[in-house]
N, C-alpha and C positions, 0 to 999 in steps of 0.2 A: 434506621438504618441500620440494615442487615450486610456485612458487604464480603459476600461468602468467595474470602479471598482462599486459590490452592484448590480450586475445584479439579479446574483443569479444563481439556476441553473434549472427554468422549463423547457428547453427546450435541447437536447441531442446529437441531433443532425445534429449538425452543422457538417458535415463529409469532409469542406475547413479548419478544423480549425485542432492544434497542438497541445501539449504539453513539459514540459524540467522539467528533473527531476531532482535536485543537491545533489548527494551523498556527505553529510559530514562525515566521521570518527572512530567521536574522541567519545568516549562513559568513564564515567569515572571510571567505571568494566564493566566487563565478567558477564553478566548476564546465566547465566550455558545454556540454552537454543538456544541460538544463532550462528545462523550462518550466520551473514552477514559478509560484510569486517569492520572489523573498529580493531581501537588501543586507545589503556589506556594513548599511552605515547602523551601527550600536545605540546611536540615539534613539529616542522617547519609551524603553524599555519597561519602565516602570508604569509610562500613562498608559499602555500598551496592554497589558495584565491589566492595569486597572479598566478597559477596557471591556477585554475580554469578558472578566469577573461581571459586569453589568449588561453585557451579552445573554450574558448564563440565565440572570435575570429575567430578562424583554422577553423570552426564548421560552416561560418554560411548559406554556404547553405546548408548545409545536408538531410531541412526540404523543398526544393525547394520553398521559397519562399512561404510557407502555414500560417496562420495568428494564433500567440501564440495568442492560451483564456486561458492556466494553466501555473501554478509554481509552484513545490512543493518542498520543501526542506525535502529529507530524512536521513537520519544517520542508525549507527552511533546516536546522537543525537548531532542537529544544533544549539540549542541552548547552546552549548560550543562553539560556535564565537561572538565575542560580536554582537553589532546592525549595528557596523560602515560598519563590515566585510561582514555584509548579506547584505547591503545595497550597497555596492561596488559589490559584483556580481549582486546585480539587475542592478545596472545604468545598470554593459555592458551590460547585457542583453536587457532591452530598448534601447540603442545605437545600437546593431546589428539587434534588429529584433523594430526598428522605429514603425509598423502599427497594434504592440500587442496590441488586446482587449481583455485584462484582465476579466475572470470570475470569476479562482480563482485565489488566494494565499495561500500555504498550510506550515505551519511551523512545522516539530516535534518535541516536548520537555518530557521533566523528571519529574514528582512533586519537583524532589530537587532544579530543575534547576530553578522553578518558585517564583523567591524570589520575594516577592515585586520590585527590583530594575531591575531582570531580566525583569518585565513586563512591569517593566515603559520603559524600552527599546525598549525592543516588539511593547510599541506602541507607539514609532519614525516610523516603518515603516507603520503605517496605510496609511504612502502620498506614499507610496512607490506598497499599492494595500497591503499588506498585511491585511486577512480578515476572514482565519481561521487556527486554531488553531489542532492539535494532539497531547495527552499527551498519555502516556505508565506507563496510571494505570494495567492494567493487573490485581490486586485485591485493593480490600478496609480489604485485613485481611491479618496478617501478618505472620501467620505461610506460605499461597501462598508464598509470597513475601522475605520471607528467603529461600524458596525449591529454588527456583528460581534463587535468589541471584541478587535481586532487590538491584539499590544504594539507595530507599528510601524506609520508614517505611508507616502503617497502615493511621495515622494522618495527611501523607503529600500528604497521597492520596488524602482525602477530600480536606484537609486545599489548595491547591494549583487550584482549581478547581474552589472554595469558592475566592481564591484570581482574579482567573481571570475574572471571571462570574463581581466580584464587579467594575472590570475594561475596563470591556465595555466587554468583548467579550463572545457573548452568540454563533455565528458560532464554536461550540468547536467535536470533533471525539472523543474517549477514544479510547483506547483498553484494550478489556479483555484474557484472556486464562483458560477456562474452561482444566479440566481429571489431575487434580495436584493428587497426590496420599492425601495431605492433605483436600481434600477442598471436602465434601460428597455432596449431592446434594441438600440440606436442606441450605447448606451455600451458594453454586451457585449461588441456587436461590437470597437466600437476596443479595449478589453482586450483580447478573443482577437489583433488585428492585432498590439498595440502586443507581446507575445508577441514573437510569428512574425518581426515586426521586430528583434527581440534575438537571434535567433537561434536560441531553444532548441530543441535535438534533440526534446525529450522535452513534453510538459502534459498533465499525470493533473487532469480534470475535475469536477467536482459541482453536481450540483443540493441547493441549501442546503437542509438538511431538519432539522423540528424533532425533536427528540430525547427523550423524556419525563426527566424530569426533569432538562434543561438549562437553563440561565437562560433562550436563548430562547426554549422551553417557556412557564417562569416569567413573564417579560414580555411576550410576547403573549396568554397567560390573564388576567394585572389587562391587558392594556390600556396595557402603557409604549410599545410599538413595534407597527407594523403589522404582523398578520400574511404570510407569507407566500401565491402565489398562484400554485400549482400549472394553473392552463393557462399562467402566462410562462414557467414555467419548463419546459414543454412547447414551449412556444415558442422558448426559449431553447439550446433542448437542440439544434434542429433546424438554428437559426442557427450553433452550434457544430461541427454535422455538417457541416455545408454550407461554411463559409472552413475548418476544419480537411483536406478535401480535395480545398479547391480549391488549399490550396498547397502538399499534397502529401505530406500527410499519412497512413498509416493509421490508421483506426481499430482498433487489434486487440483492446483491448476495452473497451467501453460506455462505460469515462471516461475511457478512456486511447488515448496520440494517439501518434505516432513516423512522425516521417523516416525510411527507409529505412538496419536496421544500430544503430537506439538505442530500439527495443525493452527495456524493461524485466527480465534476463532472470527477477530474481530473486520478482517480481510473476508475472512469466509461467505460473511453475514452481508456482504455484500453483492458479493456474486449468487445471491441465494432473495437476494428481492428483501429484505431485509430495511426497516427503518435508521435513519439513522440521523444524529444533528451537525450539523459543523460548529465552531466557534471561533472568532480569527477574519481575519481579511485575507481572503480570496474563498474561504473554506467554504465546501455544497455540505445542503443535505436536500435530505428524503425524505418525503412522510407515507410514501406508497399512490398519489394521483398526483404528486408534483414536486420539482425538483427547484432547488435557489439556489442563488449564489452568493453570497458577502463583494465586495467591490474589491480588485487587487489594491491596495493603497491602503498603507498606514495612515499619513497625514485623515486620508478623506475618511478612517474606516472610524477611527479616532473621533474625531470631529464631529461627525452623525450622529455614533456613540451620545458623546459629551451633554448631544443637542435632546437626546431621548429616543433619533432613532434608529430603528436600524437596517442602515445599509446595503442592500441588497437587490437583486431581479430577481427574476419568478416564471417557469416557465409551468405551464398545466397541461400533462401529458393525455392524450388520447387514448384511448381502447386498445390502436395496432400501435403508436409508442412505448406504452407497456410492455406486448407482448412480443414487440424487435428488444428493447431493450435487454430481455427477460432472454431473448433466443439465447443474441450477443454475448451476456454474459456466462449466462449458464453451459452454452454449449463447450468454452475453454477450461471446466473442470470435469472433476475426474464422476462424477453423478449425473452429467449431462443433461441434457435440455428435457422434460419428463414434459409429453404435451396431453395430462391429464389439468396440468396446470390451470388454474384460474383461467391467471397472463394469458393463455394460449391454448386451452381447449375447444373453443369457440370456433381454431384457425387451424385445425387439428388437418382436415381434408385441406386447406391449402400447402399447408408445412411440408404430410404428405409426399401432394402433389409436384410439389419442390425439386424434395428429394431423389425422384425419381432421373431427375435432367440433372444428378450431379453425379458428383466422381464417388461411385459403389468402395473404391477400396481410400478412403476418406472419414468413412461414418462406421458404427455400427450401430443398427435399430434391431432391442429388444421388448418386443408388446412397445411401451407407451416411450419408452426411456431411449434419444440417437447421444450418441460418444462419436466422439472423433477416434479414431485410429493414428500410432504415434505420424500416420504419414499426414492423414489430417489436419493434422495443434499446425504443423507450417503453413495450413490457407485456410486458421482458424477467421479470422477476420472476413476473409473472402464467402467461407462457407455461412459465416450467419447472416451476408449482405444475401446471398442467393437463398436463403429460407426467410430473408421481410417478409414482414405481410401488408397489405394495403387495406386500403380504410373501410369499417366496411360501408 
């Protein structure tokens, strides 16, 4: 096994490599906007870890021998597991994929979890490849955190970052959310500048979205909280793009900004169509021709695995579906949609024809590459939909 730690991400086109995502579905409390699968019950953690390890063993052939270059622990809150449990999962992965050439290993964490003891635990995982932390800050302002029902407070958001930096973790990304009714444009600008001042090399930033069946959806419908203003969100997206550009960050994907050399390899591989294996309840996988997703229920997942069965559903993609997925993801990136790529080359004439009917201020076409302008980034989903192709 060649754990090629510390290589960085200067090259993003190792097409023969793949990634592994592990979903850890435990959270301290429910954020009001979240629609990911999670549970606030701490029960059955050991059993879940054992089930994930067995799933690693069951799925050894899924990626068809491709080399693993990235591992990502998401959730939920992966740091609610002990470092030893995370280490057990990693050791199982390395045993199943002895030729791994790891370029990035990310673990998500929340500020309230990043105590001195937890950071010391995470330091132990450096020998297994951990080189990147993703911290769910969301805001440095108390009013915003209360509106979102985050478990941490504003001082914790700042102190957690300072603690992990002091411990030697410099390859950090944080999440920030804009568009909350509690946040003025100037407050949002201050949030961005606070992150930049802390020297965070990668920032993922999303508009607050009201997803069906979330607490936020219910609270807005019952009048308990003020609804989201789409005009405000659009304006704050412009502020985000302007501030990040002025401070040297690449907007390499619509919601992701990085200083040179700090693009997220794992997520970039999603957007560029690489294969990946998802482990754990609700995790998704992609092998180039199909997608599958595990059952979103801890008890069912654990029971099925214990019986030697993988609890998933699968969808086999048609030629047009593969083209449309590539259009949707690639348009979101700074590299754009390459009409010479195998996924879309057969549909080039149809896509170019559709472009003629879209707003010319939303895109730039150079040779085979279609990229969105800043104006077009506001309408990325609509642009993709306009370019979607029909089954041949």
